[in-house]
C-alpha positions in Angstrom: 204.6 -85.6 49.1 207.7 -84.2 49.9 206.9 -80.6 49.9 204.3 -81.0 52.5 207.0 -81.5 55.1 208.5 -78.4 53.9 205.4 -76.3 54.6 204.9 -77.9 58.0 208.7 -76.6 59.0 208.1 -73.9 61.1 210.8 -71.8 59.6 209.8 -72.6 56.1 206.1 -71.5 57.2 207.6 -68.1 58.6 209.8 -67.8 55.2 206.5 -68.3 53.0 204.5 -65.8 55.2 207.3 -63.2 54.8 207.4 -63.8 51.0 203.7 -63.9 50.5 203.8 -60.4 52.5 206.4 -59.2 50.2 204.7 -60.2 47.2 201.2 -58.6 48.5 202.9 -55.3 49.2 204.4 -55.4 45.6 201.2 -56.3 43.8 199.6 -53.0 45.6 202.0 -50.7 44.4 202.2 -52.0 41.2 198.5 -51.6 40.8 198.6 -47.9 42.0 200.7 -46.9 39.2 
């Protein structure tokens, strides 16, 4: 599939990791409330 090439792109990998971290932080903070 086309998206596999995107995931293997180092820039995209980095972005995905950053987004994932942000999401995890948001989930953590929303669970506290």
